[in-house]
N, C-alpha and C positions, 0 to 999 in steps of 0.2 A: 764328333759332338753334332746332335742335330740339332738346329737352328729351331724347332719348335719345340725342343726341351729344355731350352739354353734358359738358364737364371744367372745373374749380374752374381758374381763372384771376386770377392778380397784376394790382393795379392799383401806380397809380405811388405810388412805393413812401413817399414820402411819406406818406403819409396810408392806405398798410391796411397790413397782419402780417399772413401767414402764421401762424397755430400749430399746431407738430406735436408727434409723440406716440413720444417717445423708446423703447428699443425695449424689452420688459419691465416688470416692474408700477409702476415709478420713471417718471412722467408729467413732467414738466419744459418750461419757454416757452422757447424759445431764444433767447437773448440777441439785442437787436433789434440789427443790426448798419448804422444808416441817419444819418446827417451834417445836419441842417437848415441852410440856407443863413440867416444871419439876413434878410435879406430876406426870406426866405417866411414865417418869424413875422415879423416886423411885420405880414404882409396878413394876418395869421390874427387881425383886435382880435376882442374878445370881447365876443358876444353873450348877453345871460343868457336862460337859457328860459323858454321859454315856455308849457312845459304838462309835464307830467308823463305823459303818455300814453303805454308802451310801443305798436310796433306790430306787430302777426304780420303776414307772410304764408305761406301754404303752397305749393308747384307739386306736382305727383306725375311722374312717369314721368321719373326723370333713371337717369341711370349715375353711378355714382362710383366709378373704381379697376376698373371691367368688374363692377360688381355692382350691382344696384337697385336707389334711393334718391330720397326725396321732397327738396325742398331749405323750409327753413328760413330766411326775410329777418328778421330784427328792428329797427327806427329806436327809438332815445329817446334823451331828452337824459340826460349824464354828470351825476353828482352834485356838487354845486358844491365841495366839496374839490378835485375838481380826479381823487378816485380813483373809481371805481366795482368794485366785487366782482361780475362774472358767474359766475353759478351752473348749471352744467350736469345734464342729470337725475342722479340718484346711487341712491337706496336712499327702493325704496316697495315694499309688497306683498312684503315677505320676497325680493326681489331689491335685490341692489350691484349698482356698480358698473355702471349704467346710461348715462352720460356714454361708457363706449364703441363704441357706435353713433354715436355721432355723430363726422363726418366731415368732414375740408378746413374747419377753423374756419376763416375766416375776418373779423380786426376793422377795421372803418374807421373813423379819426378819432381814432386813439389816438395819441400824443407818445411812450410806448414800454409795455411790457407789464413782469410782472412775475406772478407767483403756480405756479398748475400748470393743466396742462391741462383738467379739471374745473371748476378755480374761478380763471381768470384775472383776475391785477390789472388794470387797464386803468386807465393814466396821461392824462391829458386836460388841458384846457385845464378850467376851473369850467362846468361846463353845457354844454362840447361834445358837437354832435349826433353816434351811436355809429353805424354800421353793421354788423351782425352775421349773419353768413351762415356756413350748416353743411348736411350734407347729412343726416340720418338713412335705417342701412339697417339690413335686418334681423337679427334677434340669431340666425337658423335660415336656412340655404340650401334644407333639406329642409322638409317639414313637420314638426312641433312633435311634433305629439298629447299623450298625456297627458306631454310634457315644457314644455307651454303654463306661461310665466310671466305672469301679464296686463300687468307694467310693461315686458314688452319689445315692442316692437314687431315686427309682420309685414310684410314691404316685397314684394314680385314685381314682374317686368317689367310686369303687365299687374295688379294693384290692391294695397290694403295696407290694414292694421287699425291704429291705432294709442290708444291712451289718452294723455292729455297727461301725465306723468306722465312717461313715457319720451321724451318730444320736446323740449317747449318749455325751456329754458334761460330764465334768466331774471335780472336787475340783484337783488342781495341788497334786503334791506331792503324791497322792494315790490310783496308779494301782493297789499295793498290799494290797490297802483293802477290807475290805469284803463288800461285796454287793446282797442284794438282787432283786429281778424283778418278777413284777407277770402283768399281762393283768389287764385293766381297763374291763367295762363293758362294752362287743360287743356290735352291732349294732346288731337289728336279721335279721337271715340267714348267718351271718360273722361265717368264723371261720380262726384261725390264727394256726402257729408251730412257735418256735424257739427251738435252742439248748437252751437255756435258760431256757425253760421246763424240761430239764434234770435237774433241784437246784429247781422242784418247793419247796416253803415252806424249802428250805438251802441256806447255803450263798455259794457264789462264792467270786469271786475276779471282780475288776473294772476292771480290763484286761483282764478280761474274759466274761466282761460284751462286754468288744467293739470289742474284736473276735470273734463277733457274728451272726446270721445271722437272720432274721424277713421274714417271708412272711405272707398274710391274705389278706381273701376274699370272696364274698359272690359265686364264683363257685370255688374256694379250692379243689382237690382231695387230699385225704389223704390213704396212704395204708401203713400198720402196718404191720409186720413178728417178730419172734423170730429169733435173731441168737444166737445158743448156750445158749440160757436163754436170751437177751441183749434185747430190746427191741429195734426195728428198726422202725423209718418212711421214709418215701418216699411222699412229700408236692410239688403239681404240681397246676401252671397254666397254664391256654395256650391250642390250640391246635393243637396234635401232630399226625407223620404221627403213632406211637403206641400207647397203652394205657398204666395208671398208671404201672398196672401191668408186661406186660412182661419190661419195665423200672427196677422195684424193680427185676425182677426173673434175671437178668442182671448184675445189682450190687451188690447183698446178698452173690452172690461165691466170687467174690473181694474181700469183705468185707472179711468173711471165711479166704481164704489165704492170703490177709496180716499181719492179726490176728496172724496166724500162725505162717510166718516169722520172727516175732517181735517176738514170745511165750507169746502173751496178751490174757488174755481173752479178749473177747466181754463185747462189753461196750455199752449203751444207744446211737442212733447215728440219724442224719438226714438227709435227703439233699434235699437242697429246689432247684426245676426247673420254671424260672419264662421266658414270653415270651420279646421279647426285639422290634419284628417289623418282619414284610414281603417284605422285598427286596423283586426285578423282580427276582434279582441274585442275585451267593456269599450267603456264611455262616458267618455267625458269631458267634461264642462257647466260651465262656468266664467263663472260674471255679475259685472257691478261695476257697483254705482249712481252713476251722476251725478247732479245736480242738478236739469237735465231733460232725463234720458240715462237708459240704460242700454243696455249691449254683453253681449251672449250668444258666447264663443268657445268649438265645439262641436264631438266628434269626428263622423265621418256618421251612426251609431247613433241622435241626436237625433232625437226623434219630440215630438209631437203630443202624445201623452196623458204624457208627462212636464212639461210646457210650464207646466199652470197656478199649481202654486206656486211652482216655480220664477221666476216671471215676476210675479207678486203679493209674491216675497219683492222682487226686484230694483226694483219700484216705490216698493215703502213708505221705499225708502233715499232716496227723494227729502225725508224729512222724518227719517228715523231716521237720523245722531242729530245733523244738522248742524245742522239746525231745531229743536235740542230742547239745542242746550250743545258739541254737536261731540266731538271725541276729543282725548286727548294729545298734546303733538307728540310726547312720545317715548314709545317701547312704548303705542303706539296696541291691541295683541292683550291690555292693563291689562283691556282698557272692551268686549273684544266680546261678552264676556255679555249690555250690554245693548242695542247696537248689532247685533249679529247675532243673540243668541238671542231680543231682546223683538220683532225685527223677522219672525221667523218667527212667533212667538206670535202679533203685529198682524195677518203676512198669511194667518193660518186663519182668526181672526176673522174678518177681512173676506169670506169667502168663502163662511166659514158664514152670516154674517147676512148677506148680497147674493143670498143660495140658487145663488151658481154653485158652493156645496157641499153637498151631503146633511150630515147628522149623520153615516150612514156614513161619509162620504167621513173629516167631522171625528172621527172615533174612528180609523178608519185610520191618519190622522197622528199621533194621541197616540200611538198604539202602536206607529209606528217610531221616536218618540222615544224613548217608555217602555225602551224595548229594546234601542235605539244603547247608553241611558244606561246599564241594570242590567247589562249586558254590556262596556261600555269598560272597556277596559282603566287609560282614565287618568281615568276617573268618580270617583280623588280628590286627583288631581291639582291643587294649593295656585294661586292667582292667580302667585306667581313663576313659580311651575312653566310654569305653558302659557306665559305671555313671554318665557322662554326657551324652550322646542321647537316654540313655536305654528308656526312656518315648514316644518318638519323633520319633523313628526311629527303625522299623517292622524289619529291617533288624540284628540291633544291637541287639533288646532282643531275636532274635532267635537264634543265634550266641550264646549267652552268656549258654541259654539251651545245644544245640547244643554241646559243648564245653566241655561243663560240662559233660551230656551224652558219649562221647565219653572217655576221659578221665577217668571216674570211669568204662568203660568195660578195659580199657588200663589196670587200677591201680588194677582191680579185678584176671585179667588174671596173674599179675604179683606176685599178691599177694602169688595168691595159688601153681604158679614154684618154687620160692625161702621158703613156707615151707614146701615141698614137700605135698603139698595139707592140713598138718593142719589149714593152717587161709586160711579165706577169704576176701571179703570183706561185707563180712556178719557180721562175727565176730571180727570182728574190729568195725563194728558202732552198734553192741549192745554192747561191752565194754566200745566205746564212752556214748554209754546213760547213763552207770550206773557210769563213774566218771561225767558228766554233775548234775547229782542229787545234786554234790557236789562243785561245781568248776566255777568258773567266769567263765570262756575263754568262749567267740563264738565260733559256729559249727564250723567255717573252720579253727581257731588254735585251739579247741582242735582238729580236725580231723588229724592235719599237726605232734601236741605231739601224740595222739595216734598211729598214722604213726612209729612214730621213736623210739618208748616206744616196740612196739609190733611184729615188723615186720625189719630183717636184712639188709633193701633195703633202698639208699637214694634217696626217691621219690619228696623227698622237689624240688631238680632242675628241676626237668619234671613240677610239679606245678607251677611252677613260671616261667619258657619260656611260658608255652601255656598261663597263665593269662599275658606277654607280648606280645600277641601276634601270638606266635610261632606255623607251624604245628602239627597235632596233626597226625598219622598216623598210623595205624593196621599195626602189622608185619602178617606176610605170616605166622609164628606157632603161632598165640595168640587167634586160638583157635582150638589148634592140628592137628589133623584127621578129625575134626568134617564139618569145614568148611574154604574151600578157598579162599583168599584176595586176591580181583583183583583189578588192576591198570590198567585207561585207560581214554582217551579223551573224554571231553565231550563238547559241544557244552553250551552259557548258555542258559537259559528257556529264552524266550524273547513274547509275546502276541503282540507285533507291535501293542501297544497303552497305553494309560496311565489310569492304574486302578483304577485309585487312584481319578484323577481327573473325570473319569468314574461316580465313584459311585456317585462321589460329586452334581453330572451332575441327581441324581437320575435315571442311566441308559441311559444318552444322551451319544454316545460314543463320548472322549475327545485325542484327541492327538497321534493320527493314527500317525506312523508313517511313509516315503513313501519309504522311502530303506528297510521297513520292513517285515516283512512274513507274518500279518494281509492283509499289502495295497492291493499285492501279488494278494492275495483270495480274493478281494476283499471291503475289510473293510474300509468306510470313516468316516470322523467327520460328525457327525450332525445322524446318523443312533440310533437307540435305542437297547442297548440288552438286549436282554426276556430270555436268560440264556445261560450255558454252558452244552454242552450235549454231547460232549465225553472231552478223553486229562488228563492228571494225573502232577496235578501246582509242577513247581517244574523239569520234566523230559525232554527234548528238543528229546525225541524220540520219543514220544507219539505223535501221530498226537491230533488236539485238534480241535473241532468244536463248533462254539460260533451261538448261534438262532439269528440273528441282523432282524429287521424291518425297513422301509423306506418308502415312499407315494408310490413305486410300490409293497410294499403289505412283507412276511419275507419266510428268504433262510435259510440253514444251510451252515457257509464258513467254511473249513476245511485246514488247513497250516501243515504243522510240526512249531512249533515254536521254532526256533533258533535264538542264536543271533549271533552275532559278533565273540564273544571271548571264546574262548576256555579254558578247565581247565581239570587239573587233579584232576580225582576222583575213590575214592576203590569202590569197593561192594564187596558182599557174596555170595556164590555162596554152595548149598550144592550137594551133588553128591550120596548120598545113605547112605552114611559111619555115617551120623545123627541119624541112626538107633540103632548103637550100644547103648547097656545098658550105655558101656561105657565114652561117650557124654550127657551121663543127658539128654535123648532129645533132641538133638541137639547142645549144645556149649557146652564144657567141662569149661569153665569160670561161668559158671552156678551154679558150685557143690556148 
């Protein structure tokens, strides 16, 4: 049967239920109106479960109700009590209602069904064989661009890109259960890649399957390399300003450096890159770290020069935070200062130490962080406010990263000084990883416990104060004689127009402030924003240049993006002493 023409069909009614979604937001299971003959029931003798493995098969290239889709099939044994709750994708990474992209849900092996569409309750004989099939469709029929949400799948007639959190259902309570994955028969001309390929013909777990990424299509390009004997794959879709080989050449040294930082042997790894649109201006790059993969979803402006720090951050997620205790099950954003901010710091540290960054690169990265933090409208946000507003307020998102980055910078230096160089953030985190193997504490709890037991410092108050919104400041002596910390006044960065409203208007400029710098330079509502040709986002001291168009043609507007508010910000300066071998390529605290 052709994948492209396949439509869902019902099997014998005594064995198969098709689950439907009622109109509106209320989703229920239709009552199963099937009468079972007594003779048929007698033939269904009980057979005890043979294994707990949940088996998944993914096949791309389908259509469902005229919309491209890929199919997921599952096989597993029902629970011993005769009732199994199937959980469809729900909420992840700020996206809710992920089950709405699941279509044509079909369940075999049930005697009856209850519950709701997103959580069907399957009633069955104890330990019965259950088969589930459904189709996954795209959240967007057009390119999402800046509206992309990584939890939601992208599916086209000739390619797909998904994260397991938005694609895979699972029986309740079985995230630790063994699982197997395989691809179905691929349409002609298709190639596919997933980190789940690393488990071919082997068992993984349901949790690892959900924590996966998949990509495929008729134009998928795959670059293969070896890193210390382990296979590495880069799978890319779309057209970029660089070749797949050039991107692989950037990634491979980062993987080697971070494996060495943690003292780990290299293992099979996948990087997946997918396009999410080609807006006229602006750039969006979304990265997602998986256990043995990371994904990149980017608009067409993504360039290789932007990749190094981004890639180092994403690969570091192979350890941070899951290998160190993980995040809380609810309100993950509570601990993003650790899982994201510490990851930012460690990535920069490894890049410097390995020689992939110069001291100038390292200081430039720190200064970007200090500037964002110092001028952020959310810099005083408490931990509770960050949880409440994380997915709605970009400033709150970023301050969580930057707060953790600076906190790690301060802690690393203080630990090194207090221990006379025998300890550092490195040694503490490696020790924490070993402890995490047998601990039930989450990563932030275990980190503070590790601090308490391995250092003479009382650093808990610093962490508590920072999470309560107290300002973080680098001391003048933080980097020893390797770099100076300079404090200065800086005007806020102000584009002079509403960038978000302009983006939503597809590049038609909105919200130009009459008393702002853009208006003074000639920008007006209704002009079309062609692109930015100069400037540094976040830095009000650097002249910014926008190419705009109206009925009179195109022109470039240049101005200093200075707002009316002023902030006290810090920055680092190098004066040549960073070349001293004692500074370890520029920053003493990176030992």
